[in-house]
C-alpha positions as a printed Julia matrix, in Angstrom:
142×3 Matrix{Float64}:
 24.19  12.61  40.82
 27.09  13.53  38.51
 28.34  17.12  38.25
 31.23  18.99  36.61
 33.65  17.15  34.34
 31.57  13.98  34.03
 28.63  16.06  32.8
 30.84  17.94  30.3
 32.13  14.62  28.98
 28.6   13.24  28.48
 27.39  16.47  26.84
 30.35  16.37  24.45
 29.36  12.82  23.5
 25.78  13.99  22.97
 26.93  16.47  20.32
 27.77  13.46  18.11
 24.66  11.37  18.9
 21.78  12.58  16.72
 19.41   9.86  17.96
 19.66  11.18  21.54
 18.11  14.25  23.13
 18.38  16.23  26.35
 15.49  16.92  28.66
 16.37  19.8   30.97
 14.51  20.22  34.25
 14.81  23.76  35.54
 13.66  24.61  39.05
 12.14  28.07  39.31
 11.8   30.34  42.32
 14.28  28.37  44.43
 16.28  31.38  45.7
 13.07  32.94  47.02
 11.99  29.59  48.46
 15.36  29.36  50.23
 14.94  32.85  51.75
 11.53  31.97  53.14
 11.95  28.34  54.15
 15.71  28.09  54.74
 18.59  25.89  53.73
 17.2   22.6   55.07
 13.9   22.91  53.2
 15.76  23.85  50.0
 18.09  20.86  50.35
 15.05  18.65  50.87
 13.42  20.1   47.73
 16.53  19.33  45.65
 16.78  15.83  47.11
 13.09  15.25  46.41
 13.43  16.33  42.76
 16.58  14.2   42.31
 14.78  11.18  43.72
 11.75  11.88  41.55
 13.89  11.95  38.39
 15.67   8.69  39.2
 12.42   7.03  40.25
 10.65   8.11  37.04
 13.39   6.52  34.92
 13.33   3.36  37.06
  9.53   3.04  36.93
  9.56   3.17  33.15
 12.38   0.59  33.15
 14.49   2.77  30.87
 18.17   2.03  30.69
 21.16   4.06  29.52
 19.66   7.37  30.59
 22.18   9.83  32.0
 20.81  12.02  34.81
 22.93  14.87  36.14
 22.91  18.1   38.1
 24.17  20.9   35.78
 23.79  23.85  38.13
 22.46  24.6   41.57
 18.82  24.4   40.42
 19.03  22.6   37.05
 19.06  18.92  36.09
 19.38  17.11  32.78
 18.45  13.73  31.41
 20.24  12.54  28.26
 18.16   9.86  26.59
 17.19   8.29  23.27
 14.56  10.33  21.46
 12.36   7.23  21.26
 11.95   7.29  25.06
 11.52  11.03  25.44
  7.79  11.56  24.98
  6.64   9.06  27.59
  9.28  10.1   30.12
  8.52  13.79  29.59
  4.8   13.24  30.22
  5.56  11.13  33.29
  7.96  13.74  34.71
  5.56  16.59  34.03
  2.74  14.79  35.84
  4.92  13.95  38.87
  6.62  17.36  39.08
  3.28  19.12  38.74
  1.86  17.17  41.7
  4.98  17.79  43.77
  5.01  21.53  43.16
  1.24  21.86  43.62
  1.73  20.3   47.05
  4.59  22.69  47.87
  2.6   25.71  46.74
 -0.56  24.72  48.63
  1.51  23.87  51.72
  3.1   27.33  51.66
 -0.07  29.36  51.13
 -0.27  30.44  54.75
  3.43  31.18  55.24
  3.96  34.8   56.34
  5.86  36.8   53.73
  5.4   34.28  50.91
  4.24  35.93  47.7
  2.57  33.99  44.87
  5.46  34.67  42.46
  7.95  33.43  45.09
  6.54  29.93  45.12
  8.72  27.26  43.53
  7.99  25.76  40.15
  9.69  24.01  37.25
 10.04  24.01  33.51
 10.94  21.23  31.11
 13.05  22.02  28.06
 13.69  19.61  25.18
 17.0   20.0   23.39
 17.36  18.05  20.17
 19.82  18.0   17.32
 17.25  19.84  15.19
 18.4   22.94  17.1
 21.8   22.58  15.4
 23.94  22.94  18.5
 27.56  22.04  17.73
 29.4   23.69  20.59
 29.65  22.48  24.2
 29.62  25.98  25.7
 26.5   26.98  23.73
 24.81  23.79  24.9
 25.77  24.44  28.52
 24.48  28.02  28.28
 21.09  26.68  27.15
 20.92  24.35  30.14
 21.34  26.92  32.92
């Protein structure tokens, strides 16, 4: 999954593409998850979410969608607004099932608190928000 300069280049292009939007997938509670379950489980969680994002796009047969890792726990999808609603619903349904499984699987882990369980949020960023600066955009994504 792209990171760094490639992501900056695509986000700069997005600033001039009003028919496109960004769907940000933010993973929540990952630092606490890492403390409890360790590095390997956290790496597996990130790999699982990455695979889920790519698979969701593939299943819907969408093309020209840019998927990237923008920070340690945050991903983005840059896509045409016409494809956003269906993909967002699909991602929400799949992420919800994934995180419900993780939460139920960790219910009996010693030291795990309810607020330490991992989760996610989806954020839509459109040109209606009048973002014209790359740094402002990047700040919204992490």
